[in-house]
C-alpha positions as CSV (number, residue, x, y, z in Angstrom):
1,T,97.2,123.8,86.2
2,T,97.0,125.4,82.8
3,Q,96.6,123.2,79.6
4,T,94.6,120.3,81.1
5,R,95.2,118.0,78.1
6,I,99.0,118.2,78.6
7,K,98.6,117.4,82.3
8,R,96.3,114.5,81.6
9,F,98.4,112.9,78.9
10,N,101.6,113.4,80.8
11,K,100.3,111.3,83.7
12,M,98.7,108.8,81.4
13,C,102.0,108.2,79.6
14,E,104.0,107.9,82.8
15,Y,101.5,105.3,84.1
16,Q,101.5,103.4,80.9
17,L,105.3,103.4,80.6
18,Y,105.5,101.9,84.1
19,E,103.0,99.2,83.3
20,A,104.5,98.4,79.9
21,E,108.0,98.1,81.4
22,V,106.8,95.9,84.3
23,F,105.0,93.4,82.0
24,D,107.8,93.5,79.5
25,T,110.3,92.6,82.3
26,L,108.1,89.9,83.8
27,N,107.7,88.4,80.4
28,H,111.5,88.4,79.9
29,M,112.0,86.8,83.3
30,Q,109.8,84.0,82.1
31,G,112.2,83.3,79.2
32,N,110.2,85.0,76.4
33,R,112.8,86.8,74.4
34,R,111.0,89.6,72.6
35,K,113.1,92.4,71.0
36,E,115.1,94.5,73.4
37,G,113.7,97.6,75.1
38,V,114.7,100.1,72.4
39,G,111.1,101.3,72.1
40,F,111.0,102.3,75.7
41,Q,113.9,104.7,75.3
42,E,112.1,106.5,72.5
43,A,108.9,106.6,74.4
44,W,110.6,108.0,77.5
45,E,112.3,110.7,75.3
46,H,108.9,111.8,74.1
47,V,107.6,112.2,77.6
48,L,110.8,113.8,79.0
49,F,111.0,116.3,76.1
50,N,107.6,117.5,77.3
51,D,108.9,118.0,80.8
52,F,110.6,121.2,79.5
53,H,109.6,124.2,81.8
54,D,107.2,125.8,79.3
55,I,105.5,122.6,78.0
56,L,104.4,120.5,81.0
57,P,103.5,123.6,83.1
58,G,101.2,124.7,80.3
59,S,102.9,128.0,79.6
60,G,103.4,127.5,75.9
61,V,101.8,128.8,72.7
62,I,99.2,126.9,70.7
63,D,101.8,125.1,68.5
64,T,103.6,123.9,71.7
65,R,100.4,122.2,72.9
66,E,99.7,120.5,69.6
67,H,103.3,119.3,69.3
68,A,103.3,118.0,72.9
69,L,100.1,116.0,72.4
70,G,101.6,114.4,69.3
71,K,104.6,113.3,71.3
72,Y,102.3,111.8,73.9
73,Q,100.4,109.9,71.2
74,E,103.8,108.5,69.9
75,C,104.5,107.3,73.5
76,L,101.2,105.6,73.9
77,G,101.6,103.8,70.6
78,I,104.8,102.3,71.8
79,T,103.6,101.4,75.3
80,S,100.4,99.8,73.9
81,A,102.3,97.7,71.5
82,R,104.9,96.6,74.0
83,K,102.3,95.9,76.7
84,N,100.2,93.9,74.2
85,M,103.2,91.8,73.2
86,A,104.2,91.0,76.8
87,L,100.7,90.1,77.9
88,S,100.1,88.0,74.9
89,D,103.3,86.0,75.6
90,L,102.4,85.6,79.3
91,A,98.8,84.6,78.5
92,A,100.1,81.9,76.2
93,M,102.0,80.3,79.1
94,I,98.8,79.9,81.2
95,D,97.3,76.5,80.8
96,T,93.6,76.7,79.8
97,S,93.6,73.8,77.4
98,H,91.4,71.7,79.7
99,Y,88.4,73.9,78.9
100,N,88.5,72.5,75.4
101,F,86.0,75.2,74.0
102,T,84.9,74.7,70.5
103,A,85.7,77.5,68.1
104,D,82.6,79.3,66.6
105,P,83.2,79.6,62.8
106,D,80.5,82.4,62.7
107,S,82.2,84.5,65.4
108,I,83.2,88.0,64.3
109,S,84.8,89.1,67.6
110,A,88.4,88.3,66.7
111,G,90.2,91.5,66.0
112,A,87.6,93.8,67.6
113,G,88.7,96.6,69.9
114,V,91.8,98.0,68.3
115,G,92.4,101.5,69.8
116,F,89.3,101.1,72.1
117,C,89.3,103.7,74.9
118,Q,93.0,104.5,74.5
119,T,92.4,108.2,75.0
120,N,91.2,107.4,78.5
121,G,94.4,105.5,79.3
122,V,92.6,102.1,79.1
123,F,94.8,99.3,77.8
124,S,93.5,98.3,74.4
125,S,94.0,94.8,73.1
126,A,92.3,93.3,70.1
127,D,90.0,90.5,70.9
128,R,91.4,87.0,70.2
129,N,88.3,85.1,71.0
130,N,86.4,83.0,68.6
131,N,84.9,80.6,71.2
132,G,81.3,81.8,70.7
133,K,79.4,81.9,74.0
134,N,82.4,80.6,76.0
135,R,85.2,83.1,76.7
136,I,88.5,83.1,78.5
137,Y,90.1,86.3,80.0
138,H,93.3,87.0,81.9
139,L,93.6,89.9,84.3
140,F,97.1,91.2,85.0
141,N,98.2,93.3,87.9
142,S,101.3,95.6,87.6
143,T,101.5,96.6,91.2
144,A,103.2,95.1,94.3
145,S,99.9,94.7,96.2
146,T,96.9,92.4,95.6
147,Y,94.3,94.1,93.6
148,T,91.0,93.7,95.5
149,T,88.5,96.0,93.9
150,P,86.4,94.9,90.9
151,S,88.2,94.6,87.5
152,V,86.4,95.3,84.2
153,I,86.6,93.0,81.2
154,T,85.3,94.0,77.8
155,V,83.3,91.4,75.9
156,W,83.1,91.8,72.1
157,D,80.3,90.6,69.8
158,Y,78.7,88.2,72.2
159,P,76.2,86.1,70.3
160,A,73.7,85.8,73.2
161,D,72.3,87.6,76.2
162,L,75.1,88.6,78.6
163,G,72.5,88.8,81.3
164,D,72.4,84.9,81.2
165,I,76.0,84.1,81.9
166,Q,78.2,82.9,84.8
167,L,81.8,83.8,85.5
168,F,84.3,81.4,87.1
169,I,87.8,81.7,88.7
170,E,89.5,78.4,89.2
171,G,86.2,76.6,88.7
172,K,84.4,78.7,91.4
173,P,81.5,81.1,90.5
174,V,82.4,84.7,91.1
175,K,80.2,87.8,91.5
176,H,79.9,90.0,88.4
177,Q,77.9,93.0,87.2
178,L,76.9,93.9,83.7
179,L,77.8,97.5,83.2
180,D,76.3,97.9,79.7
181,P,72.9,96.3,79.7
182,N,72.7,96.7,75.9
183,P,75.5,96.2,73.3
184,V,77.4,99.4,72.5
185,P,78.4,99.9,68.8
186,Y,82.0,100.4,68.0
187,W,83.3,100.3,64.4
188,L,81.2,97.5,63.0
189,H,81.5,95.6,66.3
190,E,79.6,95.7,69.6
191,Y,80.9,95.5,73.1
192,Q,79.6,95.2,76.7
193,R,81.7,95.7,79.9
194,I,81.4,93.4,82.9
195,A,82.8,94.1,86.4
196,V,84.3,91.0,88.0
197,D,84.9,90.5,91.8
198,A,88.4,89.1,91.3
199,Q,91.4,89.1,93.6
200,V,94.5,89.6,91.4
201,P,97.8,88.8,93.1
202,A,100.7,91.3,93.2
203,F,102.7,91.2,90.0
204,G,100.4,88.4,88.9
205,Y,97.3,87.3,87.1
206,T,93.9,85.7,87.4
207,T,92.0,83.8,84.8
208,V,88.3,84.5,84.4
209,V,86.1,82.1,82.4
210,L,82.7,83.2,81.0
211,K,80.1,80.6,80.2
212,P,76.3,80.6,79.5
213,K,74.1,79.7,82.4
214,T,73.0,76.1,82.4
215,E,69.3,75.4,81.7
216,G,67.0,76.0,84.6
217,S,69.5,78.3,86.5
218,I,67.9,81.6,85.4
219,P,66.2,83.2,88.4
220,F,62.7,84.7,88.2
221,V,62.9,88.5,88.7
222,F,59.8,90.3,89.9
223,P,59.1,93.5,87.8
224,D,59.8,96.9,89.2
225,W,56.3,98.4,89.1
226,P,56.5,102.0,87.9
227,R,53.3,103.0,89.8
228,L,55.0,102.5,93.1
229,D,56.5,105.7,94.3
230,F,59.3,106.2,96.9
231,E,61.2,109.0,98.5
232,D,64.4,109.8,96.7
233,H,67.6,108.7,98.4
234,F,70.9,108.9,96.6
235,V,73.3,106.7,98.6
236,L,76.5,104.9,97.5
237,E,77.6,102.3,100.0
238,N,79.9,99.4,100.1
239,N,81.7,97.4,102.8
240,L,84.1,100.2,103.7
241,I,82.4,103.6,103.3
242,R,78.9,105.1,102.9
243,V,78.3,108.3,100.8
244,E,75.1,110.2,101.1
245,L,74.3,112.6,98.2
246,N,72.1,115.6,98.2
247,T,69.0,114.8,96.0
248,R,68.9,118.4,94.7
249,D,72.5,118.8,93.4
250,C,74.2,115.5,94.0
251,S,76.8,117.0,96.3
252,I,78.1,114.9,99.2
253,S,76.1,115.4,102.4
254,R,77.9,112.8,104.5
255,L,80.8,110.4,104.0
256,T,81.1,107.7,106.7
257,D,84.1,105.4,107.2
258,K,82.3,102.2,108.2
259,R,85.6,100.7,109.6
260,T,85.6,103.3,112.3
261,G,81.9,104.5,112.3
262,K,83.1,108.1,112.0
263,D,81.8,110.7,109.7
264,I,84.7,112.1,107.7
265,I,82.6,114.6,105.9
266,Q,79.5,116.2,107.5
267,G,77.7,118.9,105.6
268,R,77.7,119.9,101.9
269,S,80.9,118.9,100.1
270,G,82.1,117.5,96.8
271,Y,80.7,120.1,94.4
272,F,82.0,122.4,91.7
273,R,82.8,126.1,91.6
274,L,83.3,128.6,88.8
275,I,86.0,131.0,90.1
276,T,87.1,134.3,88.8
277,E,90.9,134.8,89.3
278,D,92.5,138.2,89.7
279,P,95.0,138.5,86.8
280,S,96.8,141.5,88.2
281,K,100.1,139.5,88.7
282,E,100.0,138.8,84.9
283,M,101.7,135.8,83.3
284,T,98.3,134.1,83.7
285,A,99.5,130.7,82.4
286,W,102.3,130.6,85.0
287,I,100.5,132.2,88.0
288,V,97.1,131.1,89.6
289,G,95.6,134.4,90.7
290,R,93.8,135.3,93.8
291,H,90.3,134.0,94.0
292,A,88.4,137.3,93.5
293,A,84.9,135.7,93.1
294,S,83.4,132.2,93.4
295,Q,80.1,130.8,92.2
296,D,78.7,127.3,93.0
297,V,77.9,126.0,89.5
298,T,74.8,124.2,90.8
299,D,73.5,127.3,92.6
300,N,70.0,128.1,91.1
301,M,70.7,125.6,88.3
302,V,68.5,122.6,87.6
303,I,70.7,119.5,87.4
304,R,69.4,116.5,85.5
305,P,70.3,113.1,87.1
306,C,70.6,110.7,84.3
307,D,71.3,107.2,85.8
308,Y,71.2,105.9,89.4
309,I,72.7,102.4,89.4
310,Q,72.8,100.3,92.6
311,G,74.8,97.3,91.5
312,E,76.4,94.7,93.7
313,L,79.9,95.6,92.7
314,I,79.7,99.2,91.3
315,Q,77.2,101.8,92.3
316,S,76.9,105.1,90.5
317,I,74.9,108.2,89.8
318,S,75.3,110.5,86.7
319,Y,74.2,114.0,86.3
320,Y,74.4,117.0,83.9
321,V,74.5,120.6,84.8
322,P,74.7,123.7,82.6
323,F,76.4,126.8,84.0
324,S,77.3,130.2,82.5
325,Q,78.6,129.4,79.0
326,S,79.5,125.8,79.8
327,H,78.1,122.5,80.8
328,L,79.3,119.6,82.9
329,N,78.7,115.9,82.9
330,V,79.6,114.0,86.1
331,T,79.5,110.3,87.0
332,I,80.1,109.5,90.7
333,S,80.8,105.9,91.4
334,L,81.7,103.6,94.3
335,E,83.3,100.1,93.8
336,H,83.0,97.1,96.2
337,N,85.9,97.0,98.6
338,S,87.1,100.5,97.7
339,P,87.6,103.3,100.3
340,M,87.1,106.0,97.7
341,V,84.2,107.5,95.7
342,K,85.3,108.3,92.2
343,F,84.3,111.3,90.0
344,H,84.6,111.1,86.2
345,C,83.9,114.4,84.5
346,S,83.5,115.8,81.0
347,C,83.2,119.6,80.7
348,D,82.5,121.6,77.6
349,F,84.2,124.8,78.9
350,G,83.0,127.9,77.2
351,E,84.3,130.5,79.6
352,K,86.6,133.1,78.0
353,P,89.1,135.3,79.9
354,I,89.1,139.1,79.7
355,I,92.6,140.5,79.4
356,S,93.7,142.3,82.6
357,R,90.2,141.7,84.1
358,R,89.5,138.1,84.8
359,V,90.7,134.5,84.4
360,P,87.9,131.9,84.7
361,Q,88.6,128.7,86.6
362,L,86.6,125.5,87.3
363,S,87.5,123.7,90.5
364,A,86.2,120.8,92.6
365,Y,85.6,121.9,96.2
366,I,85.6,119.5,99.2
367,P,84.8,121.5,102.4
368,C,85.7,119.6,105.5
369,T,87.0,120.1,109.0
370,V,90.8,120.4,109.0
371,T,92.1,120.0,112.6
372,D,95.8,120.4,111.8
373,S,97.6,123.4,110.2
374,A,99.4,121.0,107.9
375,Y,98.4,118.4,105.3
376,L,100.1,115.4,103.6
377,S,101.1,115.7,100.0
378,D,102.5,112.9,97.9
379,I,105.7,113.7,96.1
380,P,108.3,111.7,94.2
381,F,109.5,108.8,96.3
382,G,107.3,109.5,99.3
383,T,105.1,112.1,101.1
384,L,105.7,115.5,102.6
385,S,103.9,117.5,105.3
386,R,103.0,121.0,104.2
387,P,101.3,123.9,106.0
388,T,97.8,124.8,104.8
389,K,97.6,128.0,102.7
390,H,95.3,129.8,100.3
391,M,97.2,129.0,97.1
392,D,97.6,126.1,94.7
393,M,100.5,123.8,95.6
394,P,101.9,120.9,93.5
395,S,101.3,117.3,94.3
396,L,101.9,114.2,92.1
397,N,98.5,112.7,92.8
398,G,96.8,114.2,95.8
399,V,96.6,115.4,99.4
400,M,95.3,114.1,102.7
401,V,94.0,116.0,105.8
402,N,93.1,115.1,109.4
403,T,89.4,116.0,110.0
404,G,89.4,115.0,113.6
405,E,87.2,112.0,112.8
406,G,89.7,110.4,110.5
407,N,91.8,111.1,107.4
408,L,90.3,112.4,104.2
409,Y,92.1,112.4,100.9
410,V,91.5,113.8,97.4
411,I,93.5,112.3,94.6
412,S,93.5,112.7,90.8
413,N,95.1,110.8,87.9
414,S,95.1,114.0,85.7
415,K,95.7,117.0,88.0
416,Y,98.7,118.4,89.9
417,G,97.3,121.6,91.6
418,F,95.7,121.2,95.0
419,R,94.6,124.0,97.4
420,T,94.4,122.9,101.0
421,T,93.2,125.4,103.6
422,D,91.8,125.3,107.1
423,D,88.3,124.7,105.7
424,G,88.8,122.1,103.0
425,I,90.5,121.0,99.8
426,S,90.0,122.2,96.3
427,V,91.3,120.8,93.0
428,T,92.0,123.1,90.1
429,L,90.3,121.4,87.1
430,I,90.3,123.9,84.2
431,R,91.8,127.4,83.9
432,G,91.0,129.9,81.1
433,S,94.3,131.8,81.1
434,Y,95.0,134.2,78.1
435,A,98.8,134.4,77.7
436,P,100.6,133.0,75.9
437,D,97.9,130.7,74.6
438,P,94.7,132.8,74.4
439,L,92.3,129.9,74.8
440,P,94.2,126.9,76.2
441,D,91.3,124.8,77.5
442,F,88.3,126.1,75.5
443,G,86.1,123.2,74.5
444,V,85.7,119.7,75.9
445,S,88.0,118.3,78.6
446,E,87.8,115.1,80.6
447,F,89.2,114.7,84.1
448,D,89.0,112.3,87.1
449,F,89.4,112.6,90.8
450,A,88.4,110.7,93.9
451,I,87.6,111.4,97.5
452,G,88.3,108.7,100.1
453,A,89.1,107.8,103.7
454,A,92.4,106.4,105.0
455,G,93.6,105.2,108.4
456,S,97.2,106.1,107.7
457,A,99.7,107.6,105.2
458,E,100.4,104.1,104.0
459,E,96.7,103.5,103.2
460,F,96.8,106.9,101.4
461,C,99.7,105.7,99.2
462,D,98.0,102.3,98.6
463,A,94.9,104.1,97.4
464,I,96.9,106.2,94.9
465,T,98.6,103.1,93.5
466,A,95.3,101.2,93.1
467,Y,93.6,104.2,91.6
468,N,96.3,104.8,88.9
469,H,97.0,101.2,88.0
470,P,93.8,99.1,87.5
471,C,94.2,95.6,86.1
472,S,94.6,95.0,82.4
473,D,92.5,92.4,80.7
474,I,93.3,90.3,77.6
475,S,91.1,87.7,75.9
476,V,92.5,84.4,74.6
477,K,91.3,81.3,72.7
478,G,92.8,78.9,75.3
479,S,96.2,77.3,75.1
480,R,98.4,74.6,76.7
481,G,100.9,76.1,79.0
482,S,103.0,75.5,82.1
483,L,101.5,78.1,84.4
484,P,98.4,77.6,86.6
485,E,95.2,79.7,86.1
486,Q,96.2,82.1,88.9
487,G,99.6,83.1,90.2
488,S,102.3,85.7,90.9
489,F,105.6,86.3,89.1
490,L,107.3,88.4,91.7
491,S,106.9,89.6,95.3
492,I,108.3,92.6,97.2
493,T,107.7,93.2,100.9
494,G,108.8,96.1,103.0
495,A,109.1,98.7,100.2
496,R,107.2,100.5,97.4
497,I,108.3,100.2,93.8
498,T,108.5,102.9,91.2
499,A,110.3,101.0,88.4
500,L,110.8,97.4,87.2
501,K,112.7,97.2,84.0
502,R,115.5,95.6,82.0
503,S,118.9,97.2,82.6
504,E,120.2,99.6,79.9
505,D,122.8,97.0,78.9
506,Q,120.1,94.4,78.6
507,K,122.1,92.0,80.9
508,A,120.1,92.3,84.2
509,Y,116.9,93.6,85.8
510,I,116.5,96.9,87.6
511,L,114.1,97.4,90.6
512,R,113.8,100.9,92.0
513,L,112.4,100.9,95.5
514,Y,111.4,103.6,98.0
515,D,109.8,104.0,101.4
516,C,112.0,101.1,102.5
517,Q,111.4,99.6,105.9
518,E,114.0,98.0,108.2
519,Q,113.9,94.9,106.1
520,V,113.0,94.5,102.4
521,V,112.5,91.0,100.8
522,V,112.5,90.5,97.1
523,K,111.4,87.1,95.8
524,L,112.1,86.6,92.1
525,P,110.9,83.9,89.6
526,F,114.5,82.6,89.1
527,N,117.7,81.9,91.0
528,V,120.0,84.9,91.3
529,A,123.5,84.8,89.8
530,C,124.5,88.2,91.3
531,A,122.9,91.2,92.9
532,G,123.9,94.7,93.9
533,L,122.9,98.2,94.9
534,C,123.6,100.7,92.1
535,D,123.4,104.4,91.4
536,I,120.8,106.0,89.2
537,N,122.9,105.2,86.2
538,E,122.8,101.5,87.1
539,R,126.5,101.3,88.2
540,V,126.9,98.8,91.1
541,H,128.5,100.2,94.2
542,T,127.6,97.5,96.8
543,V,127.5,93.8,96.1
544,L,124.6,92.0,97.9
545,S,124.4,88.4,99.2
546,H,121.5,86.3,98.0
547,K,120.0,82.9,98.5
548,A,118.4,81.1,95.6
549,D,115.6,83.3,94.4
550,R,115.5,85.7,97.3
551,I,117.3,88.9,98.2
552,V,117.1,90.4,101.7
553,L,118.0,94.0,102.3
554,D,118.5,95.1,105.9
555,H,118.2,98.9,106.7
556,P,118.5,99.8,103.0
557,G,117.6,103.5,103.3
558,G,115.0,105.6,101.6
559,V,115.5,105.1,97.8
560,V,117.2,102.0,96.5
561,T,118.1,100.9,93.0
562,L,118.7,97.1,92.8
563,R,120.4,95.3,89.9
564,V,119.8,91.6,89.6
565,E,121.2,89.1,87.1
566,K,119.6,85.7,86.4
567,A,121.6,82.5,87.1
């Protein structure tokens, strides 16, 4: 849990490598022959080098941290370029020529957005649009499940009011929400983000068309009279869950799973604690000490709610709280059709350790009823039941407990340390250890986590996948192609996937599957010449039968590596 930046960028690189390899492989399956996957080997070597036992765990000196972050940047440069090339090729195959939009010679949007939000793990693609008020976007899904929560597109240098637009998918209007009411400056350009209620097929894509509203279609909106006063209620609610927040400190008062009508959380939860660790065991970067003292960071502090947005697709509340020598900015959000409430945090951490006396720690605390003496943790290739205990335990993404009223999970895309006890869950966010790096996380750190409800372990795993792999958007001018405006390149049923890549000899495709059920069906976008099960080094040990573009595996076992060659 030490060195938060290393943890964050390690996860970010792993996610981006997965997505870049998926889109590169789907692109190659479609016959687009970009250069071979040499760059991926280099990128993986950067990430795997940092898996050394004193780098990824955070037990290195200052120079170790700086060197590691440089390697992560090299990796992200490769993944961004390869992902951009693959999505550009796939977008060019989608037929949007019938829109026949006229290019705007005065548009300055083309080329905008290079490097935009890349430090947050957001895919950055330079804008290709010069269609003026009419825009075309493609959303791409890298997962084996349909993406059902809102996706976000970034509109650059729009020459009119984005409050007066309509979005269409296959000619039908779709719900959308303008996330940035006013244009945001970015390196001599401006952008605004729009949430779109789009269903993006598994390993597929959806085309979104933006047009100005036709004359006479702008509704009249009554003004929100400022002299009318109402009682404060901070509630985030969608079709799946309802989250009530305390109006004093924005902690969670109640979380209700609307699918069952049960309260998964009752009482104060979802807040932050400043903990003093006992450093008597020494090796403070390696060992999380006993919690010697704990202080609620909002206790006797005046928090300042900044924005309370009740949109149709995304609802959110943001607040700021100073504590001790630090301050914390938090945005809590809930998306339509999502079973989880998300926390995005930025903390200027100014707490210093005192050698042999204290190690400061910031953690998120989610008190809840825990009916079992065990909890579910996600691990490589599956999940594991572990006994509750008062110590940090590792998890790839998160943990889930049974509250008696349903299952509650906490997941993060930037943390590995979770403490699950008989009275709740905590996530270690920042630690101020003092050896060997005297100030590993002093200054500004960003981190994300989410709290949600699940009916089963399968839903828990589905939530992790959706949380870590949102859709990627790319803007296009419009082109003549052979693909429809919405479609899927590949389908997998009966298993989860952890890798889709070109084989190391560049002659086949590799699919690595896990959590396999009694029957697994893989449908490919081409007829199969030969297929087989292989070891981790891609050496075939079992030849498989196949029929045209389908491969059926009966009782394949837990983890399967499948090698497929195209006819």
